[in-house]
SENURO-190404 format. One record per residue: x, y, z of N, C-alpha, C in turn; chain. Coordinates in nm, 4 decimals, decimal comma, always signed. Layout:
X	Y	Z	X	Y	Z	X	Y	Z	A
...
//
This chain:
+1,8082	+3,0177	+5,6207	+1,7866	+3,1189	+5,6391	+1,8166	+3,2809	+5,7430	A
+1,8794	+3,3905	+5,7037	+1,8968	+3,4373	+5,8156	+1,7966	+3,4736	+5,9313	A
+1,7229	+3,4888	+5,9299	+1,5081	+3,5415	+6,0132	+1,4558	+3,4343	+5,9796	A
+1,4230	+3,4174	+6,1224	+1,3129	+3,2594	+6,1043	+1,1403	+3,3525	+6,1498	A
+1,1522	+3,4288	+6,2340	+0,9736	+3,4715	+6,2000	+1,0601	+3,6484	+6,1590	A
+0,9581	+3,6898	+6,0621	+0,9880	+3,7820	+6,0421	+0,8253	+3,8989	+6,0723	A
+0,8405	+4,0129	+6,0630	+0,6970	+4,0786	+6,0792	+0,6848	+4,2399	+5,9191	A
+0,6622	+4,1668	+5,8347	+0,6112	+4,2612	+5,7030	+0,5340	+4,3771	+5,7301	A
+0,5861	+4,4979	+5,6760	+0,5611	+4,6441	+5,6855	+0,5147	+4,7009	+5,5382	A
+0,4479	+4,7055	+5,5576	+0,3506	+4,7388	+5,3701	+0,2908	+4,8296	+5,3643	A
+0,2204	+4,9424	+5,3097	+0,1786	+5,0808	+5,3150	+0,0443	+5,0024	+5,1622	A
-0,0490	+5,1066	+5,2367	-0,1876	+5,1255	+5,1714	-0,1280	+5,1231	+5,0567	A
-0,0768	+5,2934	+5,0360	-0,0065	+5,3090	+4,8583	+0,0446	+5,1988	+4,7606	A
+0,1249	+5,0648	+4,8169	+0,1995	+5,0312	+4,7690	+0,0511	+4,8989	+4,6748	A
-0,0422	+4,9076	+4,7164	-0,1139	+4,8192	+4,6671	-0,2515	+4,8638	+4,5220	A
-0,1174	+4,9898	+4,5283	-0,2466	+5,1436	+4,4647	-0,2051	+5,0170	+4,2912	A
-0,0293	+4,9873	+4,2525	-0,0205	+4,9642	+4,1612	+0,0327	+5,0961	+4,0947	A
-0,0035	+5,0677	+3,9859	-0,0543	+5,1702	+3,8864	-0,1741	+5,2478	+3,8816	A
-0,2320	+5,2492	+4,0019	-0,3572	+5,3870	+4,0122	-0,3150	+5,4165	+4,0853	A
-0,4338	+5,5513	+4,1215	-0,4666	+5,6662	+4,1380	-0,5247	+5,7025	+4,2746	A
-0,5540	+5,5448	+4,3090	-0,6325	+5,5123	+4,4573	-0,6772	+5,3718	+4,4437	A
-0,6997	+5,3276	+4,5993	-0,7538	+5,1921	+4,5766	-0,6304	+5,0463	+4,5567	A
-0,7422	+4,9380	+4,5280	-0,6202	+4,8190	+4,5336	-0,6050	+4,7450	+4,3392	A
-0,4555	+4,7050	+4,3242	-0,4392	+4,7093	+4,1953	-0,4579	+4,5534	+4,2436	A
-0,5114	+4,4909	+4,2110	-0,5282	+4,2680	+4,1854	-0,4019	+4,2413	+4,0991	A
-0,3430	+4,2788	+3,9979	-0,1732	+4,2409	+4,0154	-0,0720	+4,2463	+4,1172	A
-0,0865	+4,3633	+4,1809	+0,0428	+4,4265	+4,2587	-0,0318	+4,2986	+4,3557	A
-0,0844	+4,3008	+4,4003	-0,1597	+4,1668	+4,5426	-0,0895	+4,0663	+4,5107	A
-0,1277	+4,0501	+4,3586	-0,0845	+3,9154	+4,3407	+0,0836	+3,8677	+4,3548	A
+0,1694	+4,0500	+4,2900	+0,2807	+3,9599	+4,2831	+0,3037	+3,9678	+4,4257	A
+0,3094	+4,0523	+4,5526	+0,3423	+4,0199	+4,6168	+0,2754	+3,8579	+4,7520	A
+0,2234	+3,8640	+4,7103	+0,1482	+3,6458	+4,7108	+0,2500	+3,5466	+4,6826	A
+0,2980	+3,6152	+4,6374	+0,4252	+3,5000	+4,5031	+0,5033	+3,5001	+4,6231	A
+0,5618	+3,6433	+4,5917	+0,7202	+3,7531	+4,6973	+0,6704	+3,6308	+4,8645	A
+0,5419	+3,6915	+4,9108	+0,5348	+3,6181	+5,0280	+0,5757	+3,4315	+5,0317	A
+0,5531	+3,4317	+4,9283	+0,4849	+3,2633	+4,8689	+0,5711	+3,2070	+4,9521	A
+0,7391	+3,2134	+4,8794	+0,8741	+3,2167	+4,8276	+0,9015	+3,1690	+4,9426	A
+0,8677	+3,2561	+5,0953	+0,9973	+3,3244	+5,2317	+0,8887	+3,1694	+5,2904	A
+0,7529	+3,2178	+5,2745	+0,6976	+3,0952	+5,3391	+0,8109	+2,9623	+5,3379	A
+0,7872	+2,8860	+5,1412	+0,8474	+2,7999	+5,1497	+0,9466	+2,7172	+5,1585	A
+1,0441	+2,8363	+5,2454	+1,1716	+2,8055	+5,3058	+1,1807	+2,8123	+5,4686	A
+0,9983	+2,7821	+5,5299	+0,9971	+2,7728	+5,6378	+1,0086	+2,8873	+5,7417	A
+0,9733	+3,0123	+5,6786	+0,9897	+3,1424	+5,7732	+0,8876	+3,1979	+5,7893	A
+0,8696	+3,2522	+5,8883	+0,7606	+3,2294	+5,9758	+0,7313	+3,4153	+5,8833	A
+0,5281	+3,4634	+5,9090	+0,5606	+3,5953	+5,8508	+0,4184	+3,6421	+5,8607	A
+0,4641	+3,7645	+5,9961	+0,3453	+3,8032	+5,9994	+0,3634	+3,9624	+5,9227	A
+0,2299	+4,0346	+5,9180	+0,1895	+4,1090	+5,8136	+0,1213	+4,2354	+5,8585	A
+0,1698	+4,4026	+5,8726	+0,1392	+4,5249	+5,8805	+0,0991	+4,5609	+5,7741	A
-0,0093	+4,5873	+5,7268	-0,0708	+4,6655	+5,6355	-0,1020	+4,8161	+5,6630	A
-0,0705	+4,9122	+5,5980	-0,0948	+5,0662	+5,5933	-0,2855	+5,0997	+5,5174	A
-0,3659	+5,1954	+5,5027	-0,4824	+5,2156	+5,4429	-0,4874	+5,2986	+5,3214	A
-0,3754	+5,3985	+5,3345	-0,3353	+5,5231	+5,3384	-0,3749	+5,4882	+5,1658	A
-0,4045	+5,3684	+5,0979	-0,5065	+5,4355	+4,9494	-0,5812	+5,4426	+4,9335	A
-0,7030	+5,4142	+5,0601	-0,8328	+5,4175	+5,0710	-0,8700	+5,5191	+5,1325	A
-0,8255	+5,5941	+5,2707	-0,8395	+5,6550	+5,3862	-0,7166	+5,7033	+5,4718	A
-0,6574	+5,8401	+5,4736	-0,5687	+5,8177	+5,5732	-0,5899	+5,9824	+5,6770	A
-0,6418	+5,9211	+5,8199	-0,6522	+5,9435	+5,9055	-0,6244	+6,1960	+5,8982	A
-0,4416	+6,1666	+5,8886	-0,4196	+6,3417	+5,8596	-0,4317	+6,3889	+5,7765	A
-0,4550	+6,3103	+5,6956	-0,4794	+6,3925	+5,5600	-0,6523	+6,4491	+5,5995	A
-0,7235	+6,3076	+5,6461	-0,8665	+6,4140	+5,6914	-0,8676	+6,4766	+5,7790	A
-0,7391	+6,5514	+5,8727	-0,7283	+6,5710	+6,0094	-0,7256	+6,7252	+5,9077	A
-0,6548	+6,7470	+5,7914	-0,5863	+6,8019	+5,7537	-0,7372	+6,9688	+5,7392	A
-0,8179	+6,8854	+5,6888	-0,9675	+6,9170	+5,5904	-1,0338	+6,9636	+5,7045	A
-0,9948	+6,9560	+5,7896	-1,0854	+6,9631	+5,9144	-1,2097	+6,8624	+5,9730	A
-1,1710	+6,7753	+5,9342	-1,2605	+6,6186	+5,9819	-1,1794	+6,6070	+6,1392	A
-1,2524	+6,6136	+6,2366	-1,1980	+6,5201	+6,3150	-1,0609	+6,4256	+6,3444	A
-0,9257	+6,4633	+6,3878	-0,8716	+6,3483	+6,4424	-0,8895	+6,2112	+6,4310	A
-0,9783	+6,2110	+6,5430	-1,0218	+6,0573	+6,6231	-1,1035	+6,0334	+6,4718	A
-1,1513	+6,0722	+6,4434	-1,2672	+5,9923	+6,3387	-1,2566	+5,9644	+6,2335	A
-1,0954	+6,0044	+6,2186	-1,0163	+6,0145	+6,0429	-0,9522	+5,8489	+6,0948	A
-0,9135	+5,8720	+6,2722	-0,8062	+5,7449	+6,1905	-0,8810	+5,6629	+6,2536	A
-1,0239	+5,6510	+6,2753	-1,0778	+5,5578	+6,3635	-1,0786	+5,5152	+6,1355	A
-1,1637	+5,5860	+6,1182	-1,1938	+5,5738	+5,9688	-1,0570	+5,4733	+5,8808	A
-0,9336	+5,5622	+5,8969	-0,8325	+5,4620	+5,9267	-0,7619	+5,3239	+5,9313	A
-0,8320	+5,2542	+6,0678	-0,7934	+5,1923	+6,0775	-0,8659	+5,0724	+5,9540	A
-1,0225	+5,1492	+5,9424	-1,1114	+5,0398	+5,9086	-1,0674	+4,9703	+5,7437	A
-0,9945	+5,0876	+5,7085	-0,8937	+5,1140	+5,5761	-0,8132	+4,9591	+5,5846	A
-0,7705	+4,9713	+5,6637	-0,6322	+4,8442	+5,7524	-0,6808	+4,7431	+5,7066	A
-0,7771	+4,6760	+5,6922	-0,8979	+4,5803	+5,7459	-0,9600	+4,5491	+5,6243	A
-0,9855	+4,6434	+5,5313	-1,0090	+4,6570	+5,3690	-0,8903	+4,5418	+5,3152	A
-0,7574	+4,6006	+5,3537	-0,6805	+4,6393	+5,2805	-0,6455	+4,4499	+5,3130	A
-0,6859	+4,3956	+5,4193	-0,5881	+4,3072	+5,5300	-0,6646	+4,2436	+5,4063	A
-0,8203	+4,2519	+5,4205	-0,8864	+4,0615	+5,3304	-0,8122	+4,1103	+5,1831	A
-0,7899	+4,2381	+5,1165	-0,7556	+4,1773	+4,9729	-0,6288	+4,0958	+4,9852	A
-0,5534	+4,1311	+5,0873	-0,4741	+4,0757	+5,0895	-0,4324	+3,9090	+5,1157	A
-0,5249	+3,8963	+5,2041	-0,5833	+3,7370	+5,2451	-0,5973	+3,6998	+5,1454	A
-0,6982	+3,7442	+5,1346	-0,7921	+3,6713	+4,9986	-0,6355	+3,6438	+4,8672	A
-0,5695	+3,7806	+4,8075	-0,4434	+3,7000	+4,7260	-0,3789	+3,5782	+4,7786	A
-0,3405	+3,5887	+4,9380	-0,1944	+3,4711	+4,9685	-0,2887	+3,3376	+4,9762	A
-0,4164	+3,3617	+5,0302	-0,5203	+3,1774	+5,0035	-0,5095	+3,1676	+4,8123	A
-0,5175	+3,2908	+4,7926	-0,5806	+3,1600	+4,6255	-0,4018	+3,1737	+4,5995	A
-0,3028	+3,2132	+4,6543	-0,1856	+3,1751	+4,5795	-0,1207	+3,0303	+4,7181	A
-0,1972	+2,9683	+4,7761	-0,1924	+2,8346	+4,8732	-0,1643	+2,8708	+5,0057	A
-0,1549	+2,9294	+5,0423	-0,0860	+3,0186	+5,2068	-0,2236	+2,9979	+5,2638	A
-0,1952	+2,9762	+5,4139	-0,3231	+2,9544	+5,5096	-0,2454	+3,0999	+5,5494	A
-0,3666	+3,1797	+5,5676	-0,3929	+3,2641	+5,6434	-0,4706	+3,3246	+5,7653	A
-0,4330	+3,4189	+5,8405	-0,5557	+3,4268	+5,9371	-0,5307	+3,5908	+5,9448	A
-0,6655	+3,7538	+5,9559	-0,6575	+3,8229	+5,9907	-0,7094	+3,9300	+6,1328	A
-0,5928	+3,9518	+6,2340	-0,6552	+3,9468	+6,2832	-0,6681	+4,0800	+6,3138	A
-0,7621	+4,1820	+6,4201	-0,7986	+4,3161	+6,3598	-0,8123	+4,3757	+6,5348	A
-0,7395	+4,4769	+6,5818	-0,7531	+4,5250	+6,6275	-0,8617	+4,5865	+6,6957	A
-0,9431	+4,6715	+6,6354	-1,0986	+4,6387	+6,6593	-1,1411	+4,5446	+6,6300	A
-1,2269	+4,5326	+6,7141	-1,3516	+4,4319	+6,7369	-1,4287	+4,4472	+6,6218	A
-1,4328	+4,3658	+6,4925	-1,4651	+4,3245	+6,3835	-1,4947	+4,1684	+6,3354	A
-1,5283	+4,0639	+6,4589	-1,6092	+3,9718	+6,4850	-1,6452	+3,8931	+6,3057	A
-1,7095	+3,8760	+6,2846	-1,7889	+3,9026	+6,1086	-1,6547	+3,8814	+6,0254	A
-1,5124	+3,9489	+6,0496	-1,4730	+3,9772	+5,9130	-1,3131	+3,8900	+5,9318	A
-1,2891	+3,9389	+6,0425	-1,1702	+3,8817	+6,1084	-1,1838	+3,8767	+6,3006	A
-0,9941	+3,8010	+6,3224	-1,0576	+3,7933	+6,4463	-0,9535	+3,9067	+6,5183	A
-1,0496	+3,8433	+6,6703	-0,9630	+3,9766	+6,6984	-0,8404	+3,9625	+6,7475	A
-0,7212	+4,0447	+6,7568	-0,5901	+4,0156	+6,8400	-0,5617	+4,0028	+6,9356	A
-0,5234	+3,8578	+6,9640	-0,4404	+3,7578	+7,0732	-0,3648	+3,7649	+7,1101	A
-0,2525	+3,8378	+7,1466	-0,1187	+3,7452	+7,1200	-0,1151	+3,6247	+7,1300	A
-0,1435	+3,5356	+7,2197	-0,1027	+3,4147	+7,1760	-0,2016	+3,3464	+7,0908	A
-0,2193	+3,3430	+6,9849	-0,2763	+3,3457	+6,9245	-0,2553	+3,3161	+6,7466	A
-0,1683	+3,4361	+6,7617	-0,0799	+3,4896	+6,7015	+0,0302	+3,3725	+6,6248	A
+0,1147	+3,3818	+6,7507	+0,2416	+3,3150	+6,7993	+0,2050	+3,1595	+6,7770	A
+0,0589	+3,1605	+6,7578	-0,0079	+2,9511	+6,7643	-0,0309	+2,9284	+6,5970	A
-0,0445	+3,0691	+6,5783	-0,1102	+3,0622	+6,3780	+0,0501	+3,0765	+6,2905	A
+0,1525	+3,1435	+6,3634	+0,2699	+3,1512	+6,2884	+0,3695	+3,0474	+6,3055	A
+0,3452	+2,9771	+6,4079	+0,4117	+2,8055	+6,4926	+0,3611	+2,7541	+6,3005	A
+0,2095	+2,7664	+6,3398	+0,1764	+2,6214	+6,2115	+0,2008	+2,6999	+6,0496	A
+0,2999	+2,7624	+6,0532	+0,3215	+2,7926	+5,9573	+0,2124	+2,9160	+5,8445	A
+0,1233	+2,9571	+5,9214	+0,0217	+3,0478	+5,8440	+0,0394	+3,1896	+5,8340	A
+0,0395	+3,2559	+5,7686	+0,0789	+3,4014	+5,7507	-0,0381	+3,4695	+5,8649	A
-0,0164	+3,5622	+5,9351	-0,1261	+3,6293	+6,0225	-0,0985	+3,7832	+5,9540	A
-0,2313	+3,8353	+5,9134	-0,2414	+3,9523	+5,8821	-0,2894	+4,0256	+6,0004	A
-0,2358	+4,1388	+5,9862	-0,3014	+4,2567	+6,2250	-0,3578	+4,3910	+6,1131	A
-0,4553	+4,3926	+6,0967	-0,5153	+4,5317	+6,0835	-0,5727	+4,5892	+6,1974	A
-0,6247	+4,6827	+6,1611	-0,7233	+4,7598	+6,3154	-0,5559	+4,8565	+6,2896	A
-0,5156	+4,8792	+6,3470	-0,4221	+4,9583	+6,3846	-0,3564	+4,9484	+6,4749	A
-0,3121	+5,0027	+6,5833	-0,3141	+4,9447	+6,7196	-0,4253	+4,9655	+6,8019	A
-0,5083	+5,0332	+6,6988	-0,6372	+5,0395	+6,7399	-0,7336	+5,1266	+6,8461	A
-0,5514	+5,2243	+6,8295	-0,6126	+5,3686	+6,9396	-0,5876	+5,4580	+6,8033	A
-0,6567	+5,5442	+6,7898	-0,6457	+5,6928	+6,7659	-0,4779	+5,7378	+6,7407	A
-0,4559	+5,8574	+6,6397	-0,2670	+5,9012	+6,7063	-0,2120	+5,8757	+6,7010	A
-0,1810	+5,6893	+6,6325	-0,0814	+5,5683	+6,6611	-0,1297	+5,5894	+6,4960	A
+0,0480	+5,5229	+6,4001	+0,0452	+5,5069	+6,3095	+0,0658	+5,3786	+6,2820	A
+0,0351	+5,2901	+6,1566	+0,0245	+5,1324	+6,1374	+0,2495	+5,1411	+6,1199	A
+0,2528	+5,2396	+6,1122	+0,3843	+5,1986	+6,1946	+0,4694	+5,1504	+6,3143	A
+0,3957	+5,2218	+6,3978	+0,4085	+5,1863	+6,5113	+0,2798	+5,0773	+6,5657	A
+0,1820	+5,0108	+6,5068	+0,1661	+4,9387	+6,5338	+0,2509	+4,8101	+6,4636	A
+0,2964	+4,8857	+6,3045	+0,4047	+4,7169	+6,2595	+0,5390	+4,6290	+6,4271	A
+0,5615	+4,8165	+6,4334	+0,6624	+4,7870	+6,5990	+0,6622	+4,6797	+6,6706	A
+0,5020	+4,7664	+6,6814	+0,4277	+4,7022	+6,8388	+0,4255	+4,5707	+6,8351	A
+0,3985	+4,5078	+6,7402	+0,3424	+4,3610	+6,7069	+0,4519	+4,2797	+6,6564	A
+0,5932	+4,3287	+6,6263	+0,6954	+4,2244	+6,6047	+0,7571	+4,2393	+6,7305	A
+0,7362	+4,3180	+6,8284	+0,7850	+4,3219	+6,9950	+0,6902	+4,2176	+7,0709	A
+0,5346	+4,2031	+6,9607	+0,4960	+4,0973	+7,0801	+0,5112	+3,9729	+7,0766	A
+0,4948	+3,9228	+6,9014	+0,5367	+3,8411	+6,8007	+0,6770	+3,7751	+6,8875	A
+0,7246	+3,8454	+6,8748	+0,9119	+3,7735	+6,8828	+0,9402	+3,7888	+6,7726	A
+0,9017	+3,9062	+6,6574	+0,9504	+3,8508	+6,5161	+1,1218	+3,9013	+6,5337	A
+1,2085	+3,8657	+6,4784	+1,3773	+3,9333	+6,4661	+1,3908	+4,0384	+6,3596	A
+1,3248	+4,0848	+6,2859	+1,3138	+4,2295	+6,2692	+1,1982	+4,2907	+6,1751	A
+1,2175	+4,3557	+6,1734	+1,0525	+4,4221	+6,1116	+1,1786	+4,4952	+5,9716	A
+1,0483	+4,4229	+5,8738	+1,0989	+4,4534	+5,7222	+1,0298	+4,5606	+5,6255	A
+1,0373	+4,7191	+5,6195	+0,9956	+4,7867	+5,5773	+0,9954	+4,7590	+5,3704	A
+0,8538	+4,7180	+5,3533	+0,9077	+4,7023	+5,1827	+0,8366	+4,8548	+5,1802	A
+0,9225	+4,8844	+5,0843	+0,8844	+5,0739	+4,9968	+0,8860	+4,9976	+4,8739	A
+0,8272	+5,1606	+4,7538	+0,9278	+5,1438	+4,6595	+1,0535	+5,2339	+4,6179	A
+1,1460	+5,2404	+4,7561	+1,2829	+5,3141	+4,7390	+1,3730	+5,2183	+4,7424	A
+1,4885	+5,1342	+4,7652	+1,5301	+5,0125	+4,7321	+1,6545	+5,0839	+4,9108	A
+1,6231	+5,1714	+4,9634	+1,6375	+5,1970	+5,1122	+1,6827	+5,3252	+5,0888	A
+1,7350	+5,3251	+5,2196	+1,7673	+5,4541	+5,2921	+1,8800	+5,5508	+5,2138	A
+1,8622	+5,6830	+5,2158	+1,9489	+5,7494	+5,0994	+1,9406	+5,9127	+5,2114	A
+2,0571	+5,9462	+5,1995	+2,1051	+6,1059	+5,1933	+2,0080	+6,1662	+5,1943	A
+1,8793	+6,1904	+5,0870	+1,7321	+6,2590	+5,0626	+1,6678	+6,2295	+4,9838	A
+1,5622	+6,2476	+4,9849	+1,5072	+6,1559	+4,8750	+1,5605	+6,1798	+4,7436	A
+1,5393	+6,0100	+4,7296	+1,6228	+5,9867	+4,5478	+1,5478	+6,0406	+4,4542	A
+1,4502	+6,0278	+4,5063	+1,2901	+6,0668	+4,3791	+1,2836	+6,2225	+4,3562	A
+1,3663	+6,3211	+4,4183	+1,3569	+6,4615	+4,3974	+1,5224	+6,4795	+4,3778	A
+1,6456	+6,4415	+4,4438	+1,7711	+6,4518	+4,4612	+1,8645	+6,3133	+4,4030	A
+1,8505	+6,3326	+4,2960	+1,9580	+6,2627	+4,1929	+2,0933	+6,1995	+4,2415	A
+2,1773	+6,3195	+4,3751	+2,2708	+6,3470	+4,4079	+2,2702	+6,2307	+4,5102	A
+2,1111	+6,2121	+4,5679	+2,1448	+6,1389	+4,6982	+2,2477	+5,9853	+4,7052	A
+2,2728	+5,9799	+4,8389	+2,3861	+5,8092	+4,8210	+2,3084	+5,7527	+4,9352	A
+2,2717	+5,5811	+4,9403	+2,2062	+5,4971	+4,9969	+2,3139	+5,4828	+5,0838	A
+2,2332	+5,3911	+5,2105	+2,3384	+5,3258	+5,3119	+2,2436	+5,1919	+5,3541	A
+2,4163	+5,1236	+5,2851	+2,3550	+4,9906	+5,2898	+2,3177	+4,9417	+5,4875	A
+2,4037	+5,0086	+5,5546	+2,3734	+4,9873	+5,6833	+2,4224	+5,1179	+5,7895	A
+2,2923	+5,1345	+5,8773	+2,3129	+5,2460	+5,9781	+2,3094	+5,2770	+6,1038	A
+2,2919	+5,3060	+6,2537	+2,2322	+5,2661	+6,3009	+2,1185	+5,4082	+6,3501	A
+2,1037	+5,3304	+6,4424	+1,9679	+5,3983	+6,5321	+2,0406	+5,5657	+6,5677	A
+2,1029	+5,5660	+6,5727	+2,1696	+5,7072	+6,6249	+2,1775	+5,8137	+6,5156	A
+2,2597	+5,7754	+6,3919	+2,2632	+5,8052	+6,3183	+2,1551	+5,8571	+6,1834	A
+2,0486	+5,7579	+6,2269	+1,9634	+5,7799	+6,1878	+1,9025	+5,9448	+6,1899	A
+1,9164	+5,9612	+6,3639	+1,8074	+6,0320	+6,4259	+1,9290	+6,2055	+6,4472	A
+2,0322	+6,1637	+6,5017	+2,1256	+6,2709	+6,3836	+2,0917	+6,3492	+6,2489	A
+2,1189	+6,2751	+6,1235	+2,0948	+6,3235	+6,0082	+1,9587	+6,3115	+6,0103	A
+1,8539	+6,3111	+6,0785	+1,6591	+6,3744	+6,0400	+1,6914	+6,2592	+5,9171	A
+1,7053	+6,1653	+5,8929	+1,6124	+6,0521	+5,8108	+1,5814	+6,0037	+5,8178	A
+1,4848	+6,0216	+5,7080	+1,2420	+5,9392	+5,7579	+1,2662	+5,7685	+5,7443	A
+1,2451	+5,7328	+5,8456	+1,2233	+5,5954	+5,8260	+1,0972	+5,5442	+5,8047	A
+1,0381	+5,5416	+5,9896	+0,9280	+5,5369	+6,0570	+0,8810	+5,6620	+6,1154	A
+0,8159	+5,7546	+6,1615	+0,7699	+5,8011	+6,2523	+0,7919	+5,7656	+6,3265	A
+0,7838	+5,9533	+6,4326	+0,9242	+5,9197	+6,5711	+0,8290	+5,7809	+6,6517	A
+0,7867	+5,7864	+6,7249	+0,7044	+5,7237	+6,7599	+0,7775	+5,5171	+6,7484	A
+0,7648	+5,5024	+6,6555	+0,7168	+5,3522	+6,5933	+0,9397	+5,3354	+6,5973	A
+0,9797	+5,4492	+6,6110	+1,1153	+5,4242	+6,5428	+1,2296	+5,4529	+6,7015	A
+1,1578	+5,4898	+6,7448	+1,2151	+5,4879	+6,9001	+1,1548	+5,3669	+6,9897	A
+1,0210	+5,3447	+6,9668	+0,9993	+5,1752	+7,0052	+1,1193	+5,0825	+6,9790	A
+1,1402	+5,0583	+6,8299	+1,2156	+4,9973	+6,7945	+1,4028	+4,9765	+6,8584	A
+1,4044	+5,0436	+6,8943	+1,4768	+5,1579	+6,8977	+1,5863	+5,0887	+7,0724	A
+1,4429	+5,0879	+7,1270	+1,3948	+5,0460	+7,2812	+1,4177	+4,8977	+7,3239	A
+1,4155	+4,8144	+7,2182	+1,3990	+4,6693	+7,2007	+1,4168	+4,6350	+7,1342	A
+1,5442	+4,6871	+7,1106	+1,6881	+4,6610	+6,9867	+1,6379	+4,5452	+6,8659	A
+1,5171	+4,6313	+6,8623	+1,4479	+4,5516	+6,7117	+1,5428	+4,5699	+6,5546	A
+1,6256	+4,5463	+6,4890	+1,6385	+4,6219	+6,3591	+1,5750	+4,5589	+6,2146	A
+1,5633	+4,7491	+6,1837	+1,4597	+4,7667	+6,0765	+1,5304	+4,7125	+5,9368	A
+1,5027	+4,6290	+5,8645	+1,5914	+4,6641	+5,7086	+1,4406	+4,7526	+5,6037	A
+1,4606	+4,8483	+5,4933	+1,4281	+4,9260	+5,4171	+1,4465	+4,8654	+5,3380	A
+1,3414	+4,8229	+5,2449	+1,3967	+4,7465	+5,0493	+1,2877	+4,7683	+4,9864	A
+1,2853	+4,7717	+4,8130	+1,2205	+4,8306	+4,7281	+1,1373	+4,5968	+4,7291	A
+1,0292	+4,6584	+4,7736	+0,9036	+4,5151	+4,7803	+0,8809	+4,5375	+4,6261	A
+0,9265	+4,6311	+4,5625	+0,8318	+4,6063	+4,3875	+0,9188	+4,5036	+4,2908	A
+1,0534	+4,4779	+4,3093	+1,1461	+4,3863	+4,2378	+1,1271	+4,2429	+4,3180	A
+1,1014	+4,1556	+4,1784	+1,0532	+4,0690	+4,2131	+1,1873	+3,9747	+4,2898	A
+1,2167	+3,8862	+4,3638	+1,3198	+3,8330	+4,4467	+1,3492	+3,9073	+4,5662	A
+1,3372	+4,0078	+4,5551	+1,4056	+4,0852	+4,6990	+1,3241	+4,0621	+4,8083	A
+1,2570	+3,9863	+4,8701	+1,1961	+3,9190	+5,0044	+1,3095	+3,8252	+5,0177	A
+1,3242	+3,7089	+4,9845	+1,3407	+3,6483	+4,9943	+1,4555	+3,6408	+5,0219	A
+1,5355	+3,7208	+4,9327	+1,7196	+3,7772	+4,9376	+1,7344	+3,8595	+5,0938	A
+1,6738	+3,9389	+5,1043	+1,6188	+4,0049	+5,2630	+1,6893	+3,8712	+5,3476	A
+1,5697	+3,7662	+5,3556	+1,5331	+3,6066	+5,4322	+1,6535	+3,6010	+5,4913	A
+1,7110	+3,5853	+5,3521	+1,8930	+3,4973	+5,3708	+1,9728	+3,5421	+5,4158	A
+1,9789	+3,6778	+5,4295	+2,0878	+3,7493	+5,4745	+2,1442	+3,8235	+5,3230	A
+2,1538	+3,8306	+5,2472	+2,1891	+3,9298	+5,1386	+2,1768	+4,0855	+5,0849	A
+2,2516	+4,0844	+5,1009	+2,2457	+4,2586	+5,1096	+2,1792	+4,3664	+5,0378	A
+2,1047	+4,3268	+5,0431	+1,9587	+4,4325	+4,9983	+1,9395	+4,5282	+5,0312	A
+1,8945	+4,6555	+5,0322	+1,8350	+4,7669	+5,1031	+1,9114	+4,8122	+5,1942	A
+1,8561	+4,8903	+5,2664	+1,9585	+4,8830	+5,3892	+1,9097	+4,9224	+5,5561	A
+2,0201	+4,8156	+5,5832	+1,9698	+4,8186	+5,7838	+2,0298	+4,8598	+5,8106	A
+1,8499	+4,9147	+5,9579	+1,9244	+5,0055	+6,0596	+1,8832	+4,9027	+6,1782	A
+2,0399	+4,9477	+6,2565	+2,0883	+4,8423	+6,3613	+2,1274	+4,9803	+6,4899	A
+2,1475	+4,8457	+6,6031	+2,1828	+4,9499	+6,7371	+2,3248	+5,0185	+6,6822	A
//
């Protein structure tokens, strides 16, 4: 395996499948099988998932809602998604632990770094919910922060596109894909990989990011084994 310990970042929207909102059980089952293929090879997997399929704080704030309140609602949405993903993973025979950055002890463990690492060492998938536990920080920032804390080898950002392009490939048919790109080039070209806070934190800690299409079966194991899938952002 190219990587021993990975942090997989999934968007909340990814869980919608073909629905307009909410959670698609079929998509959850597909993701669980993808994760299982990696776990079976001895790779340690942590997951951070967004909450955009349920609620997005920025969207709420744009309609007049208090941003802090909206972000707290978004954090709770990530815990809901974490519970759904946990259920799907356990149905696939994978041991999991859900840890939350906000106290919700009846349904999730509190985030404790040493405990999370121990779970990973025992072969359990650790799902981090609740974002960073603070408003104004995205789940991208939470993903990078947790990856650094658990000493992950790489951040795998699973999306619905197969990498980073010169422009949005869904809008610009002439957009071309990068196989490899540096952090500096991403900034210079104004490309959108993660929000600025998350991206800068990853760069400062020399933590590579791979953006790939999570919806194509077999892609996750290909990325972990080092195949040229998606786009790798490195120094």
